[in-house]
VEXDREN-2710 file (C-alpha; in Angstrom, 1 decimal):
% VEXDREN-2710
k/r/px/py/pz
1/UNK/38.5/-35.8/-98.1
2/UNK/36.0/-34.4/-95.5
3/UNK/37.2/-32.5/-92.5
4/UNK/37.2/-34.3/-89.2
5/UNK/37.6/-31.3/-86.9
6/UNK/34.3/-32.1/-85.2
7/UNK/34.5/-35.6/-83.6
8/UNK/32.1/-37.7/-81.6
9/UNK/33.6/-40.1/-79.1
10/UNK/30.6/-42.3/-79.2
11/UNK/30.9/-42.7/-83.0
12/UNK/34.6/-43.6/-82.7
13/UNK/33.8/-46.2/-80.0
14/UNK/31.1/-47.6/-82.2
15/UNK/33.4/-47.7/-85.2
16/UNK/36.0/-49.5/-83.1
17/UNK/33.3/-52.1/-82.2
18/UNK/32.4/-52.5/-85.9
19/UNK/36.0/-53.0/-86.8
20/UNK/36.4/-55.6/-84.1
21/UNK/33.5/-57.5/-85.8
22/UNK/35.3/-57.1/-89.2
23/UNK/38.3/-58.6/-87.6
24/UNK/36.3/-61.6/-86.7
25/UNK/35.0/-61.8/-90.3
26/UNK/38.6/-61.7/-91.5
27/UNK/39.7/-64.5/-89.3
28/UNK/36.6/-66.5/-90.3
29/UNK/37.4/-65.9/-93.9
30/UNK/40.9/-67.1/-93.5
31/UNK/39.6/-70.1/-91.7
32/UNK/37.1/-70.7/-94.4
33/UNK/39.8/-70.5/-97.1
34/UNK/42.2/-72.7/-95.3
35/UNK/40.9/-76.1/-96.4
36/UNK/41.0/-75.2/-100.1
37/UNK/44.3/-73.4/-99.9
38/UNK/46.3/-75.6/-97.6
39/UNK/45.3/-79.1/-98.6
40/UNK/43.7/-81.3/-101.3
41/UNK/41.7/-84.5/-100.9
42/UNK/44.0/-87.5/-101.3
43/UNK/43.3/-89.5/-104.5
44/UNK/43.2/-92.7/-102.6
45/UNK/43.7/-94.1/-99.1
46/UNK/47.3/-95.2/-99.6
47/UNK/50.4/-93.5/-98.1
48/UNK/51.6/-92.2/-101.5
49/UNK/48.3/-90.4/-102.2
50/UNK/48.4/-88.9/-98.7
51/UNK/51.9/-87.7/-99.1
52/UNK/51.1/-86.1/-102.5
53/UNK/48.1/-84.4/-100.9
54/UNK/50.3/-83.0/-98.2
55/UNK/52.9/-81.7/-100.7
56/UNK/50.2/-79.9/-102.7
57/UNK/48.7/-78.6/-99.5
58/UNK/51.9/-76.5/-98.8
59/UNK/51.4/-74.3/-101.8
60/UNK/49.5/-71.6/-100.1
61/UNK/52.0/-70.9/-97.3
62/UNK/52.5/-67.4/-98.7
63/UNK/48.8/-66.7/-98.3
64/UNK/48.7/-67.9/-94.7
65/UNK/51.7/-65.6/-93.9
66/UNK/49.9/-62.6/-95.5
67/UNK/46.8/-63.5/-93.5
68/UNK/48.8/-63.4/-90.3
69/UNK/50.2/-60.0/-91.3
70/UNK/46.7/-58.8/-92.1
71/UNK/45.4/-59.8/-88.7
72/UNK/48.3/-58.0/-87.0
73/UNK/47.6/-54.8/-89.0
74/UNK/43.9/-55.0/-88.3
75/UNK/44.5/-55.4/-84.5
76/UNK/46.9/-52.4/-84.5
77/UNK/44.3/-50.3/-86.3
78/UNK/41.5/-51.2/-83.9
79/UNK/43.7/-50.3/-80.9
80/UNK/44.6/-47.0/-82.5
81/UNK/41.0/-46.2/-83.1
82/UNK/40.0/-47.2/-79.5
83/UNK/42.8/-45.0/-78.2
84/UNK/41.6/-42.1/-80.3
85/UNK/38.1/-42.5/-78.8
86/UNK/39.5/-42.4/-75.3
87/UNK/41.5/-39.3/-76.1
88/UNK/38.5/-37.5/-77.4
89/UNK/36.4/-38.4/-74.4
90/UNK/39.1/-36.9/-72.1
91/UNK/40.1/-33.8/-74.1
92/UNK/37.0/-32.9/-76.2
93/UNK/39.3/-31.8/-79.0
94/UNK/41.8/-33.1/-81.5
95/UNK/44.0/-32.0/-84.3
96/UNK/42.7/-32.2/-87.9
97/UNK/45.8/-33.9/-89.5
98/UNK/46.1/-36.9/-87.2
99/UNK/42.4/-37.6/-87.6
100/UNK/42.7/-37.4/-91.3
101/UNK/45.5/-39.9/-91.1
102/UNK/43.5/-42.1/-88.8
103/UNK/40.3/-42.1/-90.9
104/UNK/42.1/-42.6/-94.3
105/UNK/41.9/-46.4/-93.9
106/UNK/38.2/-46.3/-93.0
107/UNK/37.5/-44.3/-96.2
108/UNK/39.2/-46.9/-98.2
109/UNK/37.4/-49.6/-96.2
110/UNK/34.1/-48.4/-97.5
111/UNK/35.1/-47.9/-101.1
112/UNK/36.3/-44.3/-101.5
113/UNK/39.5/-43.9/-103.7
114/UNK/42.5/-43.9/-101.4
115/UNK/46.2/-44.2/-102.3
116/UNK/48.2/-46.1/-99.8
117/UNK/51.7/-47.6/-99.5
118/UNK/52.6/-50.9/-101.2
119/UNK/52.6/-52.9/-98.0
120/UNK/49.2/-51.7/-96.9
121/UNK/47.9/-52.1/-100.4
122/UNK/49.2/-55.8/-100.4
123/UNK/47.4/-56.5/-97.2
124/UNK/44.3/-54.8/-98.6
125/UNK/44.5/-57.0/-101.6
126/UNK/44.5/-60.2/-99.5
127/UNK/41.7/-58.9/-97.4
128/UNK/39.6/-58.1/-100.5
129/UNK/40.2/-61.7/-101.8
130/UNK/39.3/-63.2/-98.4
131/UNK/36.1/-61.2/-98.1
132/UNK/35.1/-62.0/-101.6
133/UNK/35.7/-65.7/-100.8
134/UNK/33.1/-65.6/-98.1
135/UNK/30.6/-63.4/-100.0
136/UNK/31.4/-60.0/-98.4
137/UNK/33.0/-58.4/-101.4
138/UNK/29.9/-56.2/-102.1
139/UNK/30.1/-54.8/-98.6
140/UNK/33.8/-54.3/-97.9
141/UNK/36.5/-52.7/-100.0
142/UNK/39.9/-52.4/-98.4
143/UNK/42.4/-49.9/-99.8
144/UNK/44.7/-51.5/-102.3
145/UNK/45.8/-48.8/-104.8
146/UNK/49.3/-47.3/-104.9
147/UNK/50.0/-43.9/-106.4
148/UNK/52.7/-44.0/-109.1
149/UNK/56.0/-42.7/-108.0
150/UNK/57.0/-41.8/-111.6
151/UNK/55.2/-40.8/-114.7
152/UNK/52.5/-43.1/-116.0
153/UNK/51.3/-43.5/-119.5
154/UNK/47.9/-43.4/-121.2
155/UNK/46.4/-41.5/-118.3
156/UNK/47.4/-44.1/-115.6
157/UNK/47.5/-42.5/-112.2
158/UNK/47.8/-45.5/-109.8
159/UNK/48.1/-49.3/-109.6
160/UNK/45.6/-51.4/-107.8
161/UNK/47.0/-54.6/-106.2
162/UNK/45.0/-57.7/-106.2
163/UNK/45.5/-61.3/-104.8
164/UNK/44.2/-64.6/-106.0
165/UNK/45.4/-68.1/-107.1
166/UNK/46.3/-68.9/-110.7
167/UNK/45.7/-72.5/-111.6
168/UNK/48.6/-73.5/-113.9
169/UNK/47.7/-76.7/-115.8
170/UNK/50.3/-79.5/-115.5
171/UNK/48.6/-82.1/-117.7
172/UNK/47.6/-85.7/-116.9
173/UNK/49.1/-87.3/-113.9
174/UNK/49.2/-90.8/-112.3
175/UNK/50.6/-92.5/-109.3
176/UNK/51.7/-96.1/-109.5
177/UNK/49.6/-96.5/-112.6
178/UNK/46.5/-95.0/-110.9
179/UNK/45.3/-92.0/-113.1
180/UNK/44.7/-88.8/-111.3
181/UNK/43.4/-87.0/-114.3
182/UNK/44.3/-83.4/-115.2
183/UNK/46.0/-81.6/-112.4
184/UNK/47.1/-78.0/-111.9
185/UNK/49.3/-76.0/-109.6
186/UNK/47.5/-73.4/-107.5
187/UNK/50.0/-70.6/-107.6
188/UNK/49.4/-67.7/-105.3
189/UNK/49.6/-64.5/-107.4
190/UNK/49.8/-60.8/-107.0
191/UNK/48.0/-58.8/-109.7
192/UNK/48.8/-55.1/-110.7
193/UNK/46.0/-53.3/-112.4
194/UNK/46.9/-49.9/-113.9
195/UNK/44.0/-47.4/-113.0
196/UNK/42.8/-44.2/-114.5
197/UNK/41.8/-41.3/-112.3
198/UNK/38.3/-42.7/-112.1
199/UNK/39.5/-46.2/-111.1
200/UNK/38.9/-47.7/-114.5
201/UNK/41.4/-50.2/-116.1
202/UNK/42.0/-49.7/-119.8
203/UNK/45.1/-51.8/-120.3
204/UNK/47.2/-52.3/-123.5
205/UNK/48.1/-55.9/-122.6
206/UNK/48.9/-58.4/-119.9
207/UNK/52.5/-59.0/-118.6
208/UNK/53.3/-62.4/-117.1
209/UNK/56.3/-61.8/-114.7
210/UNK/57.9/-64.9/-113.3
211/UNK/60.2/-64.8/-110.3
212/UNK/63.6/-66.4/-110.2
213/UNK/65.0/-69.4/-108.3
214/UNK/64.4/-69.3/-104.5
215/UNK/62.3/-66.2/-104.8
216/UNK/58.6/-65.4/-104.6
217/UNK/56.4/-63.1/-106.7
218/UNK/56.1/-60.5/-103.9
219/UNK/59.9/-59.8/-104.2
220/UNK/59.1/-58.2/-107.6
221/UNK/56.4/-55.9/-106.4
222/UNK/58.4/-52.7/-107.2
223/UNK/59.0/-53.9/-110.8
224/UNK/55.4/-55.1/-111.1
225/UNK/54.0/-51.7/-110.1
226/UNK/56.5/-49.8/-112.4
227/UNK/55.6/-52.0/-115.4
228/UNK/51.9/-51.7/-114.8
229/UNK/52.0/-47.8/-114.6
230/UNK/54.7/-47.1/-117.2
231/UNK/53.3/-49.5/-119.9
232/UNK/49.5/-49.5/-119.0
233/UNK/49.6/-53.3/-118.6
234/UNK/48.0/-55.7/-116.2
235/UNK/50.9/-57.5/-114.6
236/UNK/50.6/-60.8/-112.8
237/UNK/53.4/-62.4/-110.7
238/UNK/52.6/-66.0/-109.7
239/UNK/54.7/-67.8/-107.1
240/UNK/55.7/-71.4/-107.9
241/UNK/58.0/-73.8/-106.2
242/UNK/61.7/-73.6/-106.9
243/UNK/62.1/-77.1/-105.4
244/UNK/61.3/-80.0/-107.7
245/UNK/57.9/-81.4/-106.7
246/UNK/55.9/-84.3/-108.2
247/UNK/54.2/-84.0/-111.5
248/UNK/56.6/-81.2/-112.6
249/UNK/55.1/-78.7/-110.2
250/UNK/58.3/-76.5/-110.1
251/UNK/60.0/-73.6/-111.7
252/UNK/62.3/-75.4/-114.1
253/UNK/60.2/-78.3/-115.3
254/UNK/58.9/-78.7/-118.8
255/UNK/55.4/-79.3/-117.4
256/UNK/55.4/-75.8/-115.7
257/UNK/56.8/-74.2/-118.9
258/UNK/54.0/-75.8/-121.0
259/UNK/51.4/-75.0/-118.3
260/UNK/52.3/-71.3/-118.3
261/UNK/52.1/-71.3/-122.1
262/UNK/48.6/-72.9/-122.0
263/UNK/47.3/-70.1/-119.8
264/UNK/47.4/-67.9/-122.9
265/UNK/45.8/-70.2/-125.4
266/UNK/42.2/-69.6/-126.5
267/UNK/40.2/-67.2/-124.4
268/UNK/42.7/-67.3/-121.5
269/UNK/39.9/-68.5/-119.2
270/UNK/42.1/-69.5/-116.3
271/UNK/43.8/-66.1/-116.2
272/UNK/40.6/-64.3/-116.4
273/UNK/39.1/-66.3/-113.6
274/UNK/42.1/-65.5/-111.4
275/UNK/42.1/-61.8/-112.4
276/UNK/38.4/-61.5/-111.5
277/UNK/39.0/-63.2/-108.2
278/UNK/41.6/-60.6/-107.6
279/UNK/39.1/-57.8/-108.1
280/UNK/39.3/-57.1/-111.9
281/UNK/36.1/-56.4/-113.7
282/UNK/35.7/-57.4/-117.4
283/UNK/38.1/-59.4/-119.5
284/UNK/41.8/-59.2/-119.8
285/UNK/43.4/-57.8/-122.9
286/UNK/44.3/-60.7/-125.4
287/UNK/47.7/-59.3/-126.2
288/UNK/50.5/-60.4/-123.8
289/UNK/54.1/-60.3/-123.0
290/UNK/56.0/-63.1/-121.2
291/UNK/58.8/-61.9/-118.8
292/UNK/60.8/-63.2/-115.9
293/UNK/64.0/-62.8/-113.9
294/UNK/66.8/-65.4/-113.7
295/UNK/65.3/-68.9/-114.0
296/UNK/62.0/-67.2/-114.5
297/UNK/63.3/-65.6/-117.6
298/UNK/64.3/-69.0/-118.9
299/UNK/60.8/-70.2/-118.1
300/UNK/59.2/-67.2/-119.9
301/UNK/61.2/-67.7/-123.1
302/UNK/60.6/-71.5/-123.3
303/UNK/56.9/-71.0/-122.4
304/UNK/56.7/-68.5/-125.3
305/UNK/58.2/-71.1/-127.7
306/UNK/55.7/-73.7/-126.3
307/UNK/52.9/-71.2/-126.8
308/UNK/53.7/-70.7/-130.4
309/UNK/54.2/-74.5/-131.0
310/UNK/50.7/-75.2/-129.5
311/UNK/48.9/-72.3/-131.2
312/UNK/47.8/-74.2/-134.3
313/UNK/45.4/-71.9/-136.3
314/UNK/44.5/-69.7/-133.4
315/UNK/45.4/-66.0/-133.2
316/UNK/48.9/-65.2/-132.1
317/UNK/48.5/-62.8/-129.2
318/UNK/52.1/-63.0/-128.0
319/UNK/53.7/-59.6/-128.5
320/UNK/57.2/-60.2/-127.1
321/UNK/59.5/-61.7/-124.5
322/UNK/61.4/-59.4/-122.1
323/UNK/63.7/-61.1/-119.5
324/UNK/65.8/-59.7/-116.7
325/UNK/69.2/-61.5/-116.6
326/UNK/67.4/-64.7/-117.7
327/UNK/68.9/-68.1/-117.1
328/UNK/67.5/-71.2/-119.0
329/UNK/67.9/-74.6/-117.4
330/UNK/68.2/-76.3/-120.8
331/UNK/70.3/-74.8/-123.7
332/UNK/68.5/-77.1/-126.2
333/UNK/65.0/-76.2/-125.0
334/UNK/66.0/-72.5/-125.1
335/UNK/67.4/-72.7/-128.6
336/UNK/64.2/-74.5/-129.8
337/UNK/62.0/-71.8/-128.2
338/UNK/64.1/-69.0/-129.9
339/UNK/63.6/-70.8/-133.3
340/UNK/59.9/-70.6/-132.8
341/UNK/60.0/-67.0/-131.8
342/UNK/62.2/-66.1/-134.7
343/UNK/59.8/-67.8/-137.2
344/UNK/56.9/-65.9/-135.7
345/UNK/58.9/-62.5/-135.8
346/UNK/58.4/-62.2/-132.0
347/UNK/61.0/-59.9/-130.4
348/UNK/63.1/-61.2/-127.5
349/UNK/65.0/-58.7/-125.3
350/UNK/67.1/-58.9/-122.1
351/UNK/68.4/-56.5/-119.5
352/UNK/71.5/-58.4/-118.4
353/UNK/74.1/-58.2/-115.8
354/UNK/77.8/-59.0/-116.5
355/UNK/78.7/-62.6/-116.3
356/UNK/78.6/-63.9/-112.7
357/UNK/77.9/-67.1/-110.8
358/UNK/74.2/-66.3/-110.4
359/UNK/73.5/-65.9/-114.1
360/UNK/75.5/-69.0/-115.0
361/UNK/78.3/-66.7/-116.1
362/UNK/76.2/-65.2/-118.8
363/UNK/75.6/-68.5/-120.6
364/UNK/72.0/-67.8/-121.6
365/UNK/72.7/-64.2/-122.6
366/UNK/75.6/-65.4/-124.7
367/UNK/73.4/-68.0/-126.3
368/UNK/70.8/-65.4/-127.1
369/UNK/73.4/-63.1/-128.7
370/UNK/74.7/-66.0/-130.8
371/UNK/71.2/-66.8/-132.0
372/UNK/70.6/-63.2/-133.3
373/UNK/73.9/-62.2/-135.0
374/UNK/74.0/-58.6/-135.9
375/UNK/70.6/-57.9/-134.3
376/UNK/69.5/-56.1/-131.1
377/UNK/68.7/-58.4/-128.2
378/UNK/69.3/-56.1/-125.2
379/UNK/71.5/-54.2/-122.9
380/UNK/74.0/-55.2/-120.2
381/UNK/74.3/-52.9/-117.2
382/UNK/77.8/-52.0/-116.4
383/UNK/78.9/-53.4/-113.0
384/UNK/75.3/-54.7/-112.6
385/UNK/74.1/-57.3/-110.1
386/UNK/72.0/-60.3/-110.9
387/UNK/69.3/-58.8/-108.7
388/UNK/69.2/-55.3/-110.2
389/UNK/65.5/-55.9/-111.3
390/UNK/64.0/-57.0/-108.0
391/UNK/65.3/-54.2/-105.6
392/UNK/63.1/-51.6/-104.0
393/UNK/60.8/-51.2/-101.0
394/UNK/62.2/-54.3/-99.2
395/UNK/65.3/-53.0/-97.2
396/UNK/66.1/-56.3/-95.4
397/UNK/65.4/-58.6/-98.3
398/UNK/67.3/-56.3/-100.7
399/UNK/70.3/-56.2/-98.5
400/UNK/70.4/-60.0/-98.1
401/UNK/70.0/-60.8/-101.8
402/UNK/72.8/-58.3/-102.7
403/UNK/75.0/-59.8/-99.9
404/UNK/74.5/-63.2/-101.5
405/UNK/75.0/-62.0/-105.2
406/UNK/76.7/-58.6/-105.3
407/UNK/75.7/-55.1/-104.6
408/UNK/73.8/-53.2/-107.3
409/UNK/75.3/-49.8/-108.4
410/UNK/73.2/-46.7/-107.8
411/UNK/70.8/-46.2/-110.6
412/UNK/70.8/-49.7/-112.1
413/UNK/67.3/-50.6/-110.9
414/UNK/65.9/-47.4/-112.4
415/UNK/67.8/-48.3/-115.6
416/UNK/66.0/-51.6/-115.6
417/UNK/62.7/-49.8/-115.4
418/UNK/63.6/-47.4/-118.2
419/UNK/64.8/-50.0/-120.6
420/UNK/62.1/-52.6/-120.2
421/UNK/59.2/-50.2/-120.1
422/UNK/60.5/-48.4/-123.3
423/UNK/60.9/-51.7/-125.1
424/UNK/57.5/-52.9/-124.1
425/UNK/55.8/-49.7/-125.1
426/UNK/57.5/-50.0/-128.5
427/UNK/56.3/-53.6/-128.9
428/UNK/52.8/-52.4/-128.3
429/UNK/53.0/-49.7/-130.8
430/UNK/54.7/-51.6/-133.5
431/UNK/58.1/-49.9/-133.1
432/UNK/61.5/-51.4/-132.4
433/UNK/65.3/-51.0/-132.7
434/UNK/65.3/-49.4/-136.1
435/UNK/62.5/-46.9/-135.5
436/UNK/62.2/-46.4/-131.7
437/UNK/59.3/-44.3/-130.2
438/UNK/59.8/-45.1/-126.5
439/UNK/62.6/-47.6/-126.3
440/UNK/66.4/-47.2/-126.1
441/UNK/68.5/-49.4/-128.4
442/UNK/71.7/-47.3/-128.7
443/UNK/73.2/-44.0/-127.8
444/UNK/71.9/-40.7/-129.2
445/UNK/68.4/-39.5/-130.2
446/UNK/66.6/-41.3/-131.7
447/UNK/68.2/-44.2/-129.8
448/UNK/68.4/-46.7/-132.7
449/UNK/70.4/-49.9/-132.8
450/UNK/73.6/-49.7/-134.9
451/UNK/75.0/-53.2/-135.5
452/UNK/77.0/-55.0/-134.2
453/UNK/76.3/-53.2/-130.9
454/UNK/78.9/-52.7/-128.2
455/UNK/78.1/-48.9/-127.7
456/UNK/77.7/-47.4/-124.2
457/UNK/74.4/-45.7/-123.3
458/UNK/74.0/-43.2/-120.5
459/UNK/71.1/-44.2/-118.3
460/UNK/71.0/-41.6/-115.5
461/UNK/73.5/-42.8/-112.8
462/UNK/73.9/-46.1/-114.6
463/UNK/75.6/-47.1/-117.9
464/UNK/74.4/-49.6/-120.4
465/UNK/76.3/-51.5/-123.0
466/UNK/74.4/-52.7/-126.1
467/UNK/74.9/-56.4/-126.4
468/UNK/76.9/-57.2/-129.6
END
């Protein structure tokens, strides 16, 4: 970074004015995006069509909230810059370090590599999407890359956050016999792109990470960043409704499960469009892993089975399923999906919590164990909470979700990262419970699985128990 020991008050004032104009552009971009993100044209003039249009118009509330946060951040920044100009005019001097901190966002604004915190990076991701939507993407580049807090893999040094909408197909729909044609759910999604030191993305695969019931994709940002950096994967976390909506536009519906599966068929066109709108250049890796927490884990597993059932003669690019205390809404649908996965030789692993109300008292984990007798299916974290996987960087939300479920023991969230990233890296490299390279499947070194399981595994501050 260049030194800012020499400062020009006039230049600061001019920059403040320019940023004010940028603020107007941001507000204009949000306004321009509002019609397409908060409403759809009614299929007809009747009350039912109007009601359906209003329902689908509520999908982008998360984007509107992020836009409001963005405007607030921008206003605070402009005020800080204006105050700095006034200070320079009065004193003719300043300290180097505060100025470096002040100008760091400006460097990111005009395209220089700049690591920022996850919150600022998320705002930057939304700003980049908004400016791209109004044709300013070639002129403005807001900082959106987070430095890794732990070791990366394959030369990954940071994770760039992107924002866009993923159109999840829900099939043919009709109202009162009136056909509406093919419809899709416009899911707001945060993307996590593992970046090399030069900013390039050379990912091993794509991980679809589905949130749990009553949650949103942003809650899983710490997990998304960790998985992206520690497995060199592009990670996408779409937000879908937990409340049942018309046409199966909700988390637990068969239409949504099939829609997620269809995203990965063929050339994955819908996912690639969304990734490119989120700032990704090129084509996503064909290989992918489906994952999810709680009800999202059930969706991921059933969607994996649907993908294999719909594959036909196409190439099977599904590498595995990794869930985080997954809960399936249908035991029969879950068993059918597992049968498809077993036939294809696709591994299914879970990081589970002990039986508790929020994981249906372990019903789905127990079903998984029963369907794979004498085989490795995952690890239960001793004393774990149902929300072990979503904690981090959200103090208020983390406290509330633990208050509702139960508090997570120290080290359990890191254990989730260690276990899941190790398994995924093994899946990519063709290893597994019998010949681990990165993953932990039992105690000792190498950490192989010894049937029927039940052994304890030290995981830093946490303790895991191999599922029997």
